[in-house]
C-alpha positions in Angstrom: 0.0 0.0 0.0 1.1 3.6 -0.7 1.0 4.8 2.9 2.5 8.2 2.1 -0.7 9.4 0.5 -2.2 9.8 4.0 -1.9 13.4 5.1 -0.7 14.6 8.5 -4.1 15.2 9.7 -5.1 11.6 9.1 -2.0 10.4 10.9 -2.9 12.6 13.9 -6.5 11.2 13.8 -5.3 7.7 13.7 -3.0 8.3 16.6 -5.9 9.8 18.6 -7.9 6.7 17.9 -5.0 4.7 19.2 -5.6 6.0 22.6 -9.3 5.1 22.4 -9.2 1.7 20.7 -6.9 -0.5 22.8 -8.1 -3.6 21.2 -6.5 -2.6 17.8 -3.7 -0.4 19.2 -1.0 -2.6 17.8 -2.1 -2.2 14.2 -2.6 1.5 14.4 0.8 1.9 16.0 2.4 -0.2 13.3 0.5 1.8 10.6 1.7 5.2 12.0 5.2 3.8 12.3 5.2 2.8 8.7 3.8 6.1 7.6 6.6 8.0 9.4 9.5 5.7 8.4 8.6 4.6 4.9 10.5 5.9 1.9 8.8 7.4 -1.2 5.9 5.5 -2.7 7.9 5.0 -5.9 10.8 3.5 -4.1 8.5 1.3 -2.1 6.8 0.0 -5.2 10.1 -0.6 -7.1 11.7 -2.4 -4.1 8.8 -4.7 -3.4 8.8 -7.7 -5.8 5.2 -8.5 -4.9 4.1 -5.0 -5.9 6.4 -4.1 -8.8 4.2 -4.5 -11.8 7.1 -4.8 -14.2 7.9 -8.2 -12.6 4.4 -9.5 -13.2 3.2 -11.1 -16.4 -0.2 -9.8 -17.5 -2.9 -12.4 -17.2 -5.8 -12.6 -19.6 -9.3 -13.2 -18.4 -11.3 -12.2 -15.3 -13.6 -9.4 -14.5 -13.2 -6.0 -12.8 -16.2 -4.9 -10.7 -16.9 -1.2 -10.2 -19.7 0.8 -8.5 -21.3 4.1 -9.6 -23.8 6.3 -7.9 -26.5 5.8 -10.5 -27.0 4.4 -14.0 -25.6 6.2 -17.0 -27.8 8.7 -18.7 -26.7 8.1 -22.3 -24.3 5.9 -24.3 -24.1 8.3 -27.2 -20.6 9.9 -27.2 -21.6 13.5 -28.1 -24.3 13.7 -25.5 -22.3 13.0 -22.3 -23.4 15.2 -19.5 -22.2 13.3 -16.4 -19.2 11.2 -15.4 -20.9 7.8 -15.4 -21.7 8.0 -19.1 -18.2 9.2 -19.7 -16.6 6.2 -17.9 -18.8 3.7 -19.7 -18.5 5.3 -23.2 -14.7 5.5 -22.8 -14.5 1.7 -22.7 -16.9 1.2 -25.7 -15.7 3.8 -28.1 -12.4 4.9 -29.7 -11.5 7.8 -31.9 -8.5 9.1 -33.9 -6.5 9.8 -30.8 -6.7 9.1 -27.1 -5.3 10.2 -23.7 -2.4 8.4 -22.0 -4.1 7.5 -18.6 -0.8 8.2 -16.7 0.3 11.5 -18.2 -3.0 12.7 -19.9 -0.9 13.5 -23.1 -2.5 12.8 -26.5 -1.5 9.5 -28.0 -2.3 7.7 -31.3 -5.4 5.5 -31.4 -7.2 4.7 -34.7 -4.9 7.4 -36.2 -1.4 5.9 -36.1 0.0 9.4 -36.5 -1.0 12.9 -37.4 0.7 16.0 -38.8 0.0 19.7 -38.5 1.0 22.3 -41.0 3.2 25.3 -40.0 0.1 27.6 -39.6 -1.4 24.9 -37.3 -4.6 25.1 -39.2 -4.5 21.8 -41.1 -4.4 18.3 -39.5 -3.5 15.3 -41.6 -4.5 11.9 -40.0 -3.1 8.6 -41.0 -5.3 5.6 -40.0 -4.2 2.1 -38.9 -5.4 -0.7 -41.1 -6.8 -3.1 -38.5 -9.5 -1.2 -36.7 -13.0 -2.5 -36.9 -16.4 -1.6 -35.4 -17.9 -4.1 -33.0 -19.6 -7.1 -34.5 -23.4 -6.3 -34.7 -26.4 -7.3 -36.7 -26.5 -3.9 -38.4 -23.5 -5.0 -40.5 -23.5 -7.5 -43.3 -23.2 -11.0 -41.8 -23.0 -9.4 -38.4 -19.3 -8.6 -38.8 -18.1 -5.1 -37.8 -16.8 -3.2 -40.8 -13.3 -1.9 -41.2 -12.9 1.8 -40.2 -11.8 4.1 -42.9 -11.6 7.9 -43.5 -15.2 7.9 -44.7 -16.3 6.8 -41.2 -14.6 9.9 -39.7 -16.0 12.0 -42.4 -19.5 10.7 -41.5 -18.8 11.3 -37.8 -17.8 15.0 -38.3 -20.9 15.6 -40.4 -23.0 13.9 -37.8 -21.6 16.1 -35.0 -22.0 19.3 -36.9 -25.5 18.4 -38.1 -28.8 19.6 -36.6 -29.2 16.7 -34.1 -26.0 17.4 -32.1 -25.9 20.7 -30.3 -23.0 19.6 -28.1 -20.9 18.4 -31.0 -21.7 21.4 -33.1 -20.9 23.9 -30.4 -17.6 22.3 -29.8 -16.5 22.2 -33.4 -18.4 24.9 -35.2 -15.9 27.7 -34.4 -13.0 25.4 -35.3 -13.6 23.4 -38.5 -13.8 25.3 -41.8 -17.3 25.1 -43.2 -19.0 23.6 -40.1 -21.3 26.5 -39.6 -22.4 26.6 -43.2 -23.1 22.9 -43.2 -25.1 23.2 -39.9 -27.2 26.0 -41.3 -28.0 24.1 -44.5 -26.1 26.5 -46.8 -23.7 23.8 -47.8 -24.1 20.0 -48.3 -20.6 19.2 -47.1 -18.1 20.5 -44.5 -15.5 22.2 -46.7 -12.7 21.8 -44.2 -12.7 17.9 -44.4 -10.9 16.4 -47.4 -10.7 12.7 -47.9 -7.4 11.7 -49.5 -8.0 7.9 -49.5 -9.4 5.2 -47.2 -6.6 5.7 -44.6 -5.7 9.4 -45.0 -7.7 12.6 -44.6 -7.3 16.2 -43.6 -9.2 18.6 -41.4 -8.8 22.3 -42.0 -9.5 24.7 -39.2 -10.7 28.3 -39.5 -7.8 29.4 -37.3 -5.4 27.7 -34.9 -7.2 25.9 -32.0 -5.0 24.6 -29.2 -7.9 22.5 -27.9 -8.8 20.7 -31.2 -6.6 17.7 -30.8 -7.7 17.3 -27.1 -11.4 17.5 -28.2 -10.7 14.6 -30.5 -9.2 12.6 -27.6 -12.4 13.0 -25.6 -15.5 10.8 -26.2 -16.8 13.5 -28.5 -14.2 12.4 -31.1 -15.4 8.7 -31.0 -15.9 7.3 -34.5 -19.6 6.5 -35.3 -20.7 3.9 -37.8 -23.2 5.1 -40.4 -24.8 1.6 -40.5 -25.1 1.6 -36.7 -26.5 5.1 -36.5 -29.0 4.5 -39.3 -30.1 1.3 -37.5 -30.3 2.5 -33.9 -30.0 6.3 -34.0 -28.6 7.8 -30.7 -29.5 4.6 -29.0 -26.6 2.8 -30.7 -24.2 0.7 -28.6 -21.8 -0.1 -31.4 -18.3 1.4 -31.1 -14.7 0.5 -31.8 -13.4 0.4 -28.2 -11.8 -2.5 -26.2 -15.2 -3.5 -24.7 -18.5 -4.4 -26.2 -21.9 -3.6 -24.7 -23.3 -6.7 -23.0 -26.5 -6.2 -21.0 -28.2 -3.9 -18.6 -30.4 -5.8 -16.1 -34.1 -5.1 -15.8 -33.9 -2.7 -12.8 -30.9 -0.9 -14.3 -28.7 -1.7 -11.3 -26.0 -3.7 -13.2 -24.3 -3.3 -16.6 -21.9 -5.8 -18.2 -19.3 -4.9 -20.9 -17.5 -7.8 -22.6 -14.1 -8.1 -24.2 -13.8 -7.0 -27.8 -11.9 -10.0 -29.3 -11.2 -8.0 -32.5 -9.7 -4.9 -30.8 -6.8 -3.4 -32.7 -4.4 -2.8 -29.9 -1.6 -5.1 -28.7 0.8 -5.0 -25.8 4.5 -4.8 -26.1 4.8 -8.6 -26.1 2.3 -9.0 -29.0 -0.7 -10.0 -26.9 -4.0 -8.6 -28.1 -5.7 -6.3 -25.7 -7.8 -6.1 -23.6 -6.8 -8.6 -21.0 -10.1 -8.6 -19.1 -13.0 -10.6 -20.2 -15.6 -8.4 -18.6 -16.3 -5.1 -16.8 -19.2 -5.1 -14.4 -20.8 -1.8 -13.3 -23.0 -1.8 -10.2 -25.3 1.3 -9.9 -25.9 1.9 -6.2 -27.0 5.3 -4.8 -26.2 4.5 -1.2 -22.6 5.2 -0.3 -22.9 3.0 2.7 -24.0 0.1 0.5 -21.2 0.7 -2.0 -18.6 0.6 0.8 -20.2 -2.6 2.2 -19.9 -4.2 -1.2 -16.2 -3.4 -1.4 -15.5 -4.6 2.2 -17.2 -7.9 1.3 -15.0 -8.2 -1.8 -17.9 -7.8 -4.2 -16.3 -4.8 -5.8 -12.7 -4.3 -6.9 -12.6 -0.5 -7.0 -14.2 2.1 -4.7 -13.9 5.6 -6.2 -14.2 9.0 -4.7 -13.9 8.0 -1.0 -14.1 10.8 1.5 -11.3 11.2 4.0 -13.7 10.7 6.9 -14.7 7.3 5.5 -11.1 6.4 4.7 -10.1 6.9 8.4 -13.1 4.7 9.5 -12.2 2.1 6.8 -8.6 2.0 8.0 -9.6 1.4 11.6 -12.1 -1.4 10.6 -9.8 -3.1 8.1 -6.3 -2.7 9.5 -5.2 -6.3 9.0 -6.2 -6.1 5.3 -4.4 -2.9 4.7 -1.3 -4.1 6.6 -1.2 -7.2 4.4 -1.5 -4.9 1.3 -4.7 -6.5 0.1 -6.3 -3.1 -0.1 -4.5 -0.2 -1.9 -5.1 3.5 -1.8 -4.6 6.3 -4.3 -5.1 10.0 -3.7 -5.6 12.5 -6.5 -6.4 16.1 -7.2 -9.1 16.1 -9.8 -9.6 18.3 -12.8 -12.9 19.4 -11.5 -14.6 22.3 -9.6 -17.5 22.2 -7.2 -19.8 25.2 -7.5 -23.2 26.4 -6.8 -24.6 27.5 -10.2 -27.1 30.3 -10.4 -29.7 30.7 -13.2 -28.7 34.1 -14.5 -31.9 34.7 -16.3 -34.5 34.5 -13.5 -35.1 36.2 -10.2 -33.4 36.6 -7.9 -30.1 35.6 -9.6 -30.6 37.8 -12.6 -29.2 40.5 -10.4 -25.4 40.3 -10.2 -25.5 41.9 -6.7 -27.5 38.9 -5.4 -25.0 36.5 -6.9 -22.1 38.4 -5.4 -23.8 38.5 -2.0 -24.1 34.7 -2.0 -20.4 34.4 -2.9 -19.3 36.7 -0.1 -21.6 35.1 2.5 -20.1 31.6 2.1 -17.3 30.8 4.5 -15.3 28.4 2.3 -12.5 28.0 4.8 -14.9 26.7 7.4 -16.5 24.5 4.8 -13.2 22.9 3.9 -12.0 22.4 7.4 -15.1 21.3 9.1 -17.6 19.8 6.6 -15.1 18.4 4.1 -12.4 17.6 6.7 -9.7 19.2 4.5 -10.4 17.0 1.5 -10.0 19.5 -1.3 -8.7 23.0 -1.9 -10.6 26.2 -1.0 -12.3 27.7 -4.0 -11.0 31.3 -3.5 -10.1 31.8 -7.1 -12.0 30.9 -10.3 -13.6 28.0 -12.0 -10.2 26.6 -13.3 -8.9 24.3 -10.6 -5.4 24.7 -9.1 -3.7 21.5 -10.2 -0.2 20.6 -11.2 -1.1 19.9 -14.8 -1.9 23.6 -15.2 1.4 24.6 -13.6 1.9 27.6 -15.9 -1.5 29.0 -15.4 -1.5 32.3 -13.4 -3.9 31.5 -10.6 -2.6 34.4 -8.5 -4.0 36.9 -11.0 -7.6 35.8 -10.3 -9.4 37.7 -7.6 -12.3 35.6 -6.1 -14.6 36.1 -3.2 -13.2 35.8 0.3 -15.6 35.5 3.2 -17.0 38.9 3.9 -20.5 38.8 5.5 -20.8 42.6 5.9 -20.1 43.2 2.2 -22.6 40.4 1.4 -25.3 42.0 3.5 -24.6 45.4 1.8 -24.9 44.0 -1.7 -28.2 42.2 -0.8 -29.6 45.4 0.6 -28.6 47.3 -2.6 -30.4 44.6 -4.6 -33.6 45.5 -2.7 -33.5 42.9 0.1 -32.3 44.7 3.3 -31.6 42.1 6.0 -33.2 39.5 3.6 -36.6 41.2 3.7 -38.7 40.2 0.8 -36.2 37.7 -0.6 -38.0 35.1 -2.7 -38.0 31.4 -2.0 -34.9 29.7 -3.4 -34.5 26.0 -3.9 -31.0 24.5 -4.0 -31.1 21.2 -6.1 -28.6 18.4 -5.3 -27.8 15.0 -6.6 -29.5 12.3 -4.5 -27.3 9.8 -2.8 -24.3 12.1 -2.3 -23.8 12.6 1.5 -21.0 15.1 1.0 -23.3 17.4 -1.1 -26.1 17.3 1.5 -23.7 18.1 4.4 -22.2 21.0 2.4 -25.7 22.3 1.6 -26.7 22.2 5.2 -23.6 24.2 6.3 -24.1 26.8 3.5 -27.8 27.0 4.3 -26.8 27.9 7.9 -24.2 30.4 6.7 -26.6 32.2 4.4 -29.2 32.5 7.2 -26.6 34.0 9.6 -25.0 36.4 7.0 -28.0 37.4 5.0 -31.1 36.4 7.0 -32.4 34.3 4.2 -33.3 30.6 4.1 -32.9 28.4 1.2 -34.7 25.0 0.6 -32.6 22.0 -0.1 -34.0 19.4 -2.5 -32.3 16.1 -3.6 -33.1 14.7 -7.0 -31.6 12.2 -9.4 -28.7 13.4 -11.5 -30.5 12.9 -14.8 -33.4 15.1 -13.5 -31.0 17.7 -12.1 -29.2 18.0 -15.4 -32.4 18.3 -17.4 -33.9 20.9 -15.1 -30.7 23.0 -15.2 -30.4 22.6 -19.0 -34.0 23.7 -19.5 -33.6 26.7 -17.2 -36.0 25.4 -14.6 -33.5 25.4 -11.7 -32.8 28.5 -9.6 -29.6 27.1 -8.0 -27.9 23.7 -8.1 -24.8 22.0 -7.1 -22.7 21.9 -10.2 -19.5 19.8 -10.5 -17.7 20.3 -13.7 -15.2 17.5 -14.5 -13.0 18.4 -17.5 -13.0 16.1 -20.5 -9.5 17.2 -21.5 -6.6 18.9 -19.7 -7.0 22.6 -20.6 -8.4 25.7 -18.8 -10.4 26.0 -22.0 -12.7 23.2 -21.0 -13.7 25.0 -17.8 -14.2 28.4 -19.4 -16.0 27.1 -22.5 -18.8 26.1 -20.2 -19.8 29.8 -20.0 -19.4 30.6 -23.7 -22.5 32.5 -24.8 -22.7 30.4 -28.0 -23.9 27.6 -25.6 -26.7 29.8 -24.2 -29.7 30.1 -26.5 -31.8 33.2 -26.8 -35.0 31.4 -26.0 -35.1 30.8 -22.2 -37.1 27.7 -22.7 -34.7 26.1 -25.1 -32.3 23.5 -23.8 -28.8 24.8 -23.0 -25.7 22.7 -22.5 -23.1 23.1 -21.0 -23.9 26.7 -20.3 -26.8 25.9 -18.0 -26.3 29.1 -16.0 -27.1 30.9 -19.3 -24.3 33.4 -18.7 -23.5 35.9 -21.4 -20.7 38.4 -21.8 -19.3 39.5 -25.2 -15.9 40.5 -23.8 -15.5 37.1 -22.1 -16.4 35.4 -25.4 -13.9 37.4 -27.4 -11.0 36.7 -25.0 -11.9 33.0 -24.8 -11.9 32.6 -28.6 -8.7 34.6 -28.9 -7.0 32.4 -26.3 -8.1 29.2 -28.0 -6.6 30.3 -31.3 -3.3 31.5 -29.7 -0.4 29.0 -30.3 1.9 30.5 -27.6 1.1 28.9 -24.3 2.2 31.9 -22.2 0.0 34.3 -24.1 -2.9 31.8 -24.3 -2.9 31.3 -20.5 -2.7 35.1 -20.0 -5.8 35.5 -22.2 -7.6 32.6 -20.4 -7.0 34.3 -17.0 -8.2 37.7 -18.3 -11.4 36.0 -19.5 -11.8 34.1 -16.2 -11.5 37.3 -14.2 -14.4 38.8 -16.2 -16.4 35.6 -15.5 -15.7 35.7 -11.8 -16.6 39.4 -11.6 -20.0 38.5 -13.1 -20.4 35.7 -10.6 -22.6 33.2 -12.5 -21.6 30.6 -10.0 -20.2 30.5 -6.5 -16.9 28.5 -6.6 -16.8 26.3 -3.4 -13.8 24.0 -3.7 -11.5 22.0 -5.9 -12.0 18.4 -5.1 -9.5 15.7 -4.1 -10.5 12.1 -4.0 -9.3 8.8 -2.6 -9.7 5.6 -4.5 -9.4 2.2 -2.7 -8.9 -0.9 -4.8 -7.8 -4.5 -4.3 -4.2 -5.2 -4.8 -5.1 -8.0 -7.3 -6.0 -5.2 -9.8 -2.9 -4.4 -11.9 -2.0 -1.7 -14.4 -4.9 0.6 -13.4 -3.8 4.2 -13.7 -5.6 6.9 -11.8 -5.5 10.5 -13.1 -7.0 13.9 -12.7 -9.8 13.4 -15.3 -11.7 10.3 -13.9 -10.4 8.8 -17.2 -10.0 5.0 -16.9 -8.4 2.9 -19.6 -9.2 -0.7 -18.7 -7.7 -2.2 -21.9 -4.4 -3.0 -20.2 -5.8 -3.8 -16.8 -5.6 -7.3 -15.5 -6.5 -9.3 -12.4 -3.7 -11.1 -10.6 -5.3 -14.4 -9.6 
């Protein structure tokens, strides 16, 4: 086990428990001793022959069992709106390029290589010759067809067509001719040129630093014309390492099975994936998920709170000491916010939005409610993580706790001491105990600072997303998890092109319906800037405008613990919740 991931606070808590729990004192003392004396986790791994993965030969077969809070909302790549769909789709679909799960750098996938011209406006992709869609009855004789340039041509046209708002919004400002095709002025996207079955080019309007990263996200997954014409957005046919198996009748379990025709091989010439099956269990109760893991009915427990981790250590010391359970701690490319509907009362008034921001004591929230698991959201929506090491966080001025300033702003908005303030409902995802505890604390803080009371309502994630996208929510807990490692993916959420004029029309991902022309201009300029230093400077300027307008209240930047069985090998954890199970195997 990598004991060094435990912070000093947890060590102190474990030592305190040592004084109380004499029956297990030996194990806690040993644990604390190991934490204090152990060398770096890398050295520990490399020096332990039972843990060093390089010494182990990958084993084919077996199943990995994972639990999620609730069932996926969609399996169509361009319509992902939550992390469960993202995790499942990432196993079923592949695109031109992918992300390295260890470094999050862009690597080849169905495109064995790509070239970019000097102007950085034309990408040339060269495809491998052994990639096929999953076998399915929609194909002749049920055999998945070979993937060619025409399949990607069809995919880009599908994304930029009228049915896919998400795909179109992501690509319309980048690919030459995408807008004209979307509006019906042209029958083809002029920026896509098919050279032959294995080579094609994509021409951009101007340089776009995020373009190749977009293609590495599920949005870039290749879609079969035959499958789409047969199943529409309900298709389950992809080109990834795992094939859709079955969802049981009550939508509590999903099976994905090994794609025996997957195009990737390991360095020894063995075809991937190693696993025969991935099993997803959908369980809204955190307590039940933890019980399943303790009873060895799950192999991976994701997003564990520090409070639970301490409890879990105390209850399972022998298992941890024997290294049967392993722990990983990660900063996440995500931001937890309270999102305001900027188009309806009372949050159509920027003074109200700012008042809420100043009234929240985030330091107390982190220290007491979250038990220091996460970083205080005192800056902007872009999280402070190592992968953005050159981003100028210090230039962003956020909202420190200032209850007197909050009360003054609320009074200026016409609600002195909270008088006449309308009822506000805060919507949360059901089955998330952290969110409910945070909401109760903030409910108390707003009452004390502003003399207003908000109502807390828990609903299923799919309902929460739909209500926010349709403009029906006043205020909701919004966790944005990036799909690719760039500040652009956080700031693009608030691009006005993603906010329709009609307040009843569905908006995604800009569910706050925020609009600011200066912000849009800076964001577009930043994305087309090739110099990273200049690009990051423009991003931070745009972000400051966004924060000044306060469409959201930034609460914290999350950190998570993942607990898994030591029999699970080659599983890489990263800041994106991105899992690549194609090279994972189970040590039997």
